[in-house]
N, C-alpha and C positions, 0 to 999 in steps of 0.2 A: 503493499499499500503506499503510495506516494503522498507525502504529508508536509504541511507546513503550518506555523502559527501565525495568525493575522488579526488585525483590528479592522472591523467592518463598520465603515460610517453608516449612519442611519439614513432612511430614505429621503427625508427632506434635505439632507446634504447632497445626497446623489442627484436628487431633483434639481438642485441649484447648479450643480456642475454640468448636467445634462443640458440644461438651458444654455449655459455659457459656451458649452462645445457645439451647440445646433449652428451658430453663426461661423464658428471656424470650420466645421465640417463642409459648410457650403462655399467657403472661399475657394479661389484657384489652388492654393497649396494644400487644400484639405480635401480635395476631391477623392471619390473612391478609387481611381486609377493609381493616385500617389500613395495614399496611407491605408493601411489596414487598421481600422478603430477597433479597440477592444470592446467586447458586449459589456453593457453596463452591469450584467449579473457577475463579471469577473472583478469589478473595482473593489479594491481592498488595499491595505497596508500590510505587506509582508513583514513579519517581526522575526522570524527564524525559518530557515528551509532544512528539512530533516531528509528528503530524499526517500528512498524505498526503506520502509520500516516493516520487519516482520510483524504479523498480526499479534503473536504472542506478546510482542514488547509494547503495543498500543496501550494496554491498560496502566502499565508502569509510567509510561510517558504523560498520560492524562492526568493521573494523580500527581506527578510533580508539577504539571502546569496549573492544576487545581490549588496546590499548595502556594505556589507563587502568587496567583491571582488573588488569593485570600489576603495576602499580606501587603496589597498594594491599594491604595485609595483611589477611586475613580478621579480622572485628570481630564482636562479640556484640550482639544484640538481643534484644528480649522486648516482646510485645503486653502493654499494660496500660491500664487506665482507658478512657473513652469520651467522645465529644463528638458535636456535631451542627453542620452548617454549613447556613447560610439556614434554619433550622427543620425542614429535610426530610432532609438526608443524615446517616445514622447510621453513625459510624466509631468503630473501636477504635483507641487511641493506640499509641504505640511509646515504649519505654524503652530504656536501654542506652548504647552508644557513639554518641550523637547527632552528636558532633563529626564522627566519620568518616563516618557517614551523610550529613551536609550536604556534606562534602567530595566524595563520591561523587556526590551531586546536582549541585554545581557542575561537576564533570568532565564529567558526562553532558550538561548543558546546553551547555557549550562545544563538545563532540563534535558536538551537532546543528548548532550555529553553523558549524562549520568543514566539514562534510560536506555539508549541504544547505541552509545558509543559514536555518536555521529557529531562532528563539529562543522558548525555554518562558518566558513571562512570568509563568506562574501562581505564585502563593506555595508554596514547598516547604519552608518552615521548620518545618512540623509534620507529620512523617511520620505516615502513618495508613494504615488498612487499612478500607475501605467495605464494610460489612456490610449495609445495607439503605436503603430511601428512603421516607419517609412520604407517602402519598398526598395531594394538597390537600384540605383539608376533612374529614380523617378523624377520626372521633370513637370512642374507646372504647366499648364498651357501657355502658348506664346501669346504675347500681348499684341493685338492688332492695332495698326495705326490708326488714328482718328483723322490724319490728315491725307488728302489726295497726293499720291506721289512719294508719300513718305513711306521707306522701308520699315517693315516690323523689327522690334528689337530681336537681335539674334543672340542676346546673352541670355541664355535659359538656364537657370540654375540647376545643379545636380541635386542628389538627393539629401546631401548635407544643407543644401540651401533651403529645400522644402523644410526640412526640420526646424531650421532657423526661423523661417517665416512663420511656423506654427508657434514656436516658443515666443516670439514677439507679440502674436496675437493674444497669447495667454498669460504673458508676463505680469499685467495688473490685476489677474483674476484674485479676487478675496471672497472665500466661502464662508458661511455661517459657522460659528464656533458649536461643537457638541461636546458632551460629556461622554468619555470612554468609559464604560462601566462593565465590560466584559472583553474576554480574549477568546479566540476561536481556533480549534483544531481544525484543520480542513485537509480534506483527500483532493489530489488532482489528477485528471486523466488527460494528458495532453492530446489535441486532436478530437476529442470525443463531444466538444461543446458546438454552440452555434457558430456557424460559419468557419468551421473546422478550428476553431479556437480551444482552449482547455475548458473542460467540464470539472466545476468545483461543488464539492458537497461537504457540509458541515458535518464533522465527525463527533465533536463535543464542543459545550460552550462552558465558559468558567467566569462566573461573576466576581467582579473586582471588590476588595474589602469586606468579604463576607465569609 
């Protein structure tokens, strides 16, 4: 079973982001030919990735995560700004109580080490929510000339310029604050979800501070 720990924003926060992304998706750089947008049901903040975990080890991992969650008080986060990894992966950033968020990450990573002997070495110091991926070599549509006899602009951005355009469009995004009051253990099936994306299913949920 392929597992990870996550924080899932509530529906009103996702509604706000969805509305902001609607105009970005409709812009030249955000057309479906250039970007594969993530399905809304996959929007989450990855806290720790465990990879393939034997079914027999899942109860122990869940118990450790439950103990961790019980010792952390609910805290506030908000989605804000945007960025891109490797010129391709478009993400929306996170603000708010990042100190607690990083403490949650450290605890979840340690839980994975203790329960299944897996260490998540990926950098998690920048919490984010992935919203899309730019297809390699994608180019936004050429801009047509508005003047008779004027040649179209031949400078057509490559995929990294598409990503940069999308980041600029989302740079000022500021979502509503929400109270993080639970941690979720999630299973992932790559390619089994809508549009060939991953299928995520909640395995267990752990309330914070209880």
